[in-house]
N, C-alpha and C positions, 0 to 999 in steps of 0.2 A: 569161545566165539559167539555170536549171536543166538537168541531164540528162534529156533527153527520155523515158527508160526509169526516173527516178528513183521514181517510183510506179506502173510498170507493175504489173498485176495486181491493185493495190489499189481498195478501195472508200472512196470518199470521200462523206460527207454534209456539204453547207453549208447553214446556214437563211439566211434573210434576203438570199437570192442573185439576187433579180430585179432588182437594178441596184446602182451604186456598188461599194463595196469587196467586199461580197460575190459580185457577179457576177465581177468581177475576180480573186478569189481562185478560183472555180470554173473560169475559163478557164484561169488557169495550173496548177492541178492537172490538166485535160485535156491542156494541153499536155506535161505529164512524165507522161501515158501512164494515170492511174489512169481508173476507170469512177466518176462523178460524178452522186449525185442531189441536185438542186437544190430547195430550198424556195423558190418564184418571190416568198413573200409572200401577201397575202390575196387577191388577184385577179389574173388573169393583165394582163400588159402587151404590148401588141403593137406592132411588129412584134418578134419575137426576133432578136437577132444573128446574124449568119452562122455564126459558128463556134458557136452553141448548136445551131441548127437540123441544121448538118450533124452535130453529136456526137448529138444526139436521132435522126437518119435511121439513123446507124451504131449505135445503141443502146450508146453509149460514155457516155450521159448520160441522165438521168431528171429530170422535172420534174413536180411538181405543186403546188397551192395550199393553203393552210391559214390560218385568221385565228387567232394564240396569243390574242387578247383576248377569243374566247368559251368557252365550256366546251367541250370536246371537241377543240378546235381542234388541242393538239400530239398527244394521242392517235390523231386521223385522219392527221396526217402520220407519226407512227409504225407504224400500221399499212400505211400503202403503203411505206413503205422497208423494214418486214419482208417482205413481198411480193414485192420486186425482190432484196435482199440475205440471205443466211443468215448473214452477218458484215461487221463495219464496221470497218474499219483506221484511219480518221480522222473524226472529228466537229467540225466548226466550229460553234462557237453564235455566230452572228453576228446573228440577226434581233431588230430593237429599233428605237425611236425615242423622239424627245422628246416626241411628242405636240403640245406646243405650250409656250410661254413663260408661266408663272404665277406671279405674284408670291406672296409667303408670306401677304399678307391676303386675296387672293381665289383661292387655290387651293381647290378645293372635293374632298369624299370620293372623288365620281367619276374627278376629272381624275388625283388622286393613286392610287387603285385601278388605274386604266388604265395609268399608266406604269410601277408596278410590277408589273403582271401581265407586259406587254410585254417590259420591260427584266431583270426580276429572277426572278420566279416560273416564266416561259417557260423559262429555261434551267434550273431546276433539275429540271421537268417533262421537256424533252427528253432530257436528260442520264439522268435516272432510266428512262424509256421506253427507251431505247437501249444502255443498259448490257450486257444480256444479248446484243446482237450485238456491242458493242465488246469484253467478253472473249473470243470468239470470232476476234477481228481476230489478223492480223500485227504485234507491236511496237506495239498500239494507242495511239492520241494523242488528247486532246481540246484543241482551241484556241479560247478564250473572247474576244471582243472586249469590252473594256472602253473607257476612255477617258481622256484627259488630264485632263478634269473630276474624275475620281475622286481625283485629287491636288489639284487647285486649289478644287474645289468649283463650277467653271464659272462662267458670267457670270449678270447678272439673270435670275430666271425660269427657270432651269435646276436647282434645288436638289435636288428629287426624281430628276430625271435623272441628274444626277451622283451622288447617294445610292445610286442602283440599282446603278451601275457600280462603285462601291467595294463594295457588297456581292458583285457577281460576282468582283471581284479578290479578297477575302478568301475567299469561296466556294472559288473555283478554289486556293489555295493550302493549304486544308483538305483537298480533295477529292483534290489531287496526295498528301497524307501516306496517306490512307485507302486510296485505289486502289493504292498503290505497294505492290511492283514493277511490276504487272501493267499499269496504263494510267498515262502520264504526263500531266498536266495542266497548260497555262501560258496565258498571254493576251498577247494583243496589244493595245496603247492607243496607237489614233492621236491623233495632234493635230487641228488645224484643217485638215482636207481636204476639197477641190474637188469636192463632190458635191452633188446635190440636196439633201440633208441640210440644208447651210446655205443654200443658195437657199431651203428654206421658214422656217430659222430665225434666220438672221441676215442683217443689212442689208447690201450694198456696202459701206456706209462702215465698219460693224463690222467687217468681214473686212480691209479694207485698213489699218486699224489694228493688227489681230492680226498681218497681215502684217510690219508694221514691227517689231514685237517680236520676229519670230524669227530667231535666228541666221542661217540659211541664207536669210533674204530672201525667202522664197516659202512659200506654201501647199502642202500636200501633194496627191498624186494617190492615186486607187486604185492606180495602178501602183508607186507606192513603198511601199506597205502591204501587198500581198499576197505578196512572196517572204518576208516575218515569218513567216507564218502556214503556208507549206511547211516554210521552215527548221525551224520548231518541230513540224510535224508527220512530219518524216524521222526516223527511229532513226538513220540514215546520218550525219546532220549535227549532231543534238542529242541523241542518246540517252542522255547523261547530264545532260541540263536538266529538270527538272520544278518546278513550284510558284513560276514564276518570270512577272514581267510584263514585255515587251518594248514600250519605250516608242520610237514611231515620231512624231517630231514636228518634226524640222528643228531641235533643239538648244533648243526651248522649256523 
């Protein structure tokens, strides 16, 4: 893995860090010496993993909750972050979810607006709110989570989710140009990853069928994905990389 002092003295914010990829990304940043502010999602999940309990006790991590689907949710998180950090070196916009699978003829305006708010608008809002702190960071970087579905369109019932991820991909490329040379902006695009996301939205039969199509013949894990975030966040490792999407999907 990466050197344990790679992010020593740096402040990192990870949204959607209550479980899955976001939680593992936060863990690996902590292992590399960063101070990490975790957005744990809408509500607290108990119990907290041992590594996080220890980091919270030691003052190496901070944790709060905010509902990005409600008015003021992002602002609440940003205010809490600003009370802890005078500068941010890395922002990982990972919050988001499919909400549900909605066929084109059954999709309601409420479904549409909720998916767009959680996966698309909240990324714009969080980035906007934290840019002043990022501009004070040392070689600051933004890493946004997109999805293989941004390329493929996803599977049945995920059209709006897939479209929002494509938005974030293009938004990130545009933002990389706008914020250069001060702030680098890149994306990690996970394939089919074994987290509770797919436990909620994909059947075991669908996941097995997907697995058979993957050249590496297995679904990914959060541990497979997290190093890509650290790589793109590190000026030492990727200081000449911006506006890119790193696909982590086993060859899909």
